[in-house]
C-alpha positions, 0 to 999 in steps of 0.5 A, a space after each residue: 541536506 544530504 543527511 536527510 534520508 526520507 521520502 520526498 514528493 516532488 511537485 513541478 510547477 511553471 511560473 509566469 516567467 516560464 521557469 520550472 519550480 521544483 518543490 519537495 514536500 514531506 510524504 508523512 507527518 511533519 511532527 515526526 521529524 527532528 527540529 533540525 529537519 523541520 526547518 527545511 520543510 516550510 511549504 511555499 504558497 502554491 496559488 501562483 503556480 500552474 501544476 504540471 505534475 507530481 512525483 514521489 521519490 525516495 532519495 537523499 540527493 538531487 542526483 537520485 531524483 530522476 532529473 537530468 539537468 542540462 546546464 549547457 542550455 542554461 546561463 544561470 545555475 540552479 537556485 537552492 532555497 533552504 527556506 522553501 526547499 525550492 530548486 529553480 531552473 530556466 525552461 527546457 533545462 529539466 528532463 524527467 524520465 517519468 514522462 518518457 512515452 510508451 512505445 509500440 508493442 509490435 515494433 518498439 516505435 514511439 511514432 503513434 497516434 490515438 485510434 479510438 477505443 475498443 472495450 473501453 480501452 484506449 487504442 493506438 496506431 503505430 505510424 511505422 508498422 501500421 498496427 494497432 496496440 494498447 498501452 497495457 504494459 504487464 497486462 498483455 493477455 488481459 481483456 479487461 481494463 486494469 482500471 476496472 479491475 482496481 475499481 472492483 477491488 476497491 468496491 469489494 473491500 469497501 463492503 459491496 457484494 460481488 453481484 452488486 459490483 457486477 451490476 455497478 459495472 453494467 450500469 455505469 460502464 456498460 461492461 457485462 461480467 459475471 460475479 464469478 469473473 470478478 471473484 477470479 480477478 480478486 483472487 488472482 491480483 490479491 495474491 500478486 500484490 500480497 507477494 509484492 508487499 510482503 518483501 518490504 519490512 515494516 518498522 514496528 513499535 514495541 507492543 503487539 495486540 492479538 485477539 480472535 473472533 468467530 467467523 462463518 466458513 461454509 456454514 460452520 463457525 471458525 476462528 479468525 486470529 488478528 495481530 496488530 502493531 500498536 504504534 503503526 496500526 499495521 495488521 500483521 496477521 489474519 489467520 483462520 483456524 477451526 479451533 483456538 488451541 495453542 497450536 492455532 495461536 502459535 500459527 498466528 504468531 508465526 505468521 506475524 513474525 514472518 510478516 515483520 521479517 523476524 522482529 519480536 515485540 517487547 510486549 504482547 497484549 491479549 485477552 484471557 484466552 489461555 492458549 496465548 500463554 503457551 503460544 507466546 512462551 514458545 514463539 517469543 520467550 528466550 533465556 532473557 525473557 525479552 517479550 512480556 505477555 499482558 493477558 486478560 486485558 479486554 476492553 476495560 483494561 488491566 493494570 500492569 506495573 502502575 500502567 493500564 493496558 487495553 486491547 481496544 485497538 485490535 477489538 476495533 479491527 475485529 469490528 472492521 472485519 466483521 462489518 465487511 464480512 456481514 455482506 458476504 454472510 461468511 466465507 466459502 472455504 478456509 483458503 479464501 483470499 478475503 483475510 489476505 485481501 482485507 489485510 492488504 486493504 487495511 495496511 496500504 489502501 484505507 486511510 486510518 483516522 487514528 493516523 491522521 488520514 495516513 495508512 499503517 504502511 506509511 507509519 511503518 516506513 513502507 513508502 510505495 508512492 501510491 498517491 491518490 490512485 492507490 489500487 492502480 499504482 499498487 497493482 502496476 508495481 506488483 505486476 512489474 515486480 512479478 514480470 521482472 522476477 519472471 525474467 530473472 528466473 528464466 535461465 
């Protein structure tokens, strides 16, 4: 089992005998594993277990799972079953670091009680220093609840306008915010989350698709360049330009190369725009001509060496962007956070039907263990990363 290097989800149950049952489950498609690996992931019947918690762990050994096993409290050793990937240990023998409670923000004490709510935030009162505090780690100076911010992000990128989001918060949460405040939240936290996810290198396929679409910016027509990986559906670049000359196409490919951390495709599929020819030669071609350009494909496709290639994948992405942009009726400026935010939403939040409900980031081997609360967990991880980088940069 030590040879398996992948991402597990750990499910912790308690059976009728008071025993902890730890079940590890794959977090991506089973058929992508080799036959030797598949035999270890036969999921047991969980109907007889009471769910306690779930943790996503990236590891290959039990010692890295964040579990502290105290064998002195147990007469029986841990039981490992290869049939169902179970680890069984008697009660009170497993300590989980993830369950460690937070502490008072004033004195660091863990001796506190719930103390009502203020502005829809759960308040706590420390029994030692007698002061109130909020469990708002990484959001110390933020008045709004991080969950409300995640709600606004989700509604906005699902096609709801800023004013309708503000009306939704007023009707259902009794929170009065103006639409410009929501826009500032989106601009601020999209930048933080984008900076965080950009440090992870996606494992991409050999074929990229590129296309451009027209989009209104402050009343004028601009071009939005989209580049996508075919195998993972990972959205690599979303760049706005006034023209669609060679320099603009090169700027889009440079953004895609930066996001892929320098990886180059074996093939780039585009439409008939002539700017792609020179741009691809400048950005990808070497002496060996490792990257092939198949242009003028379109929706009907094009034959190349007895195979037919289509550009439908990126055309469908253009349709998704266009549907969202209809609500906005265009962007306010070229520096709008919308392309970057929609790219983040498409890669890490939105389930993809062509990937059996998984996200492109998941298929690109970027495992952030976001779970069901994707926006909230991604925001927390990004804020934590920003704070750690700020502390490291302090002399």
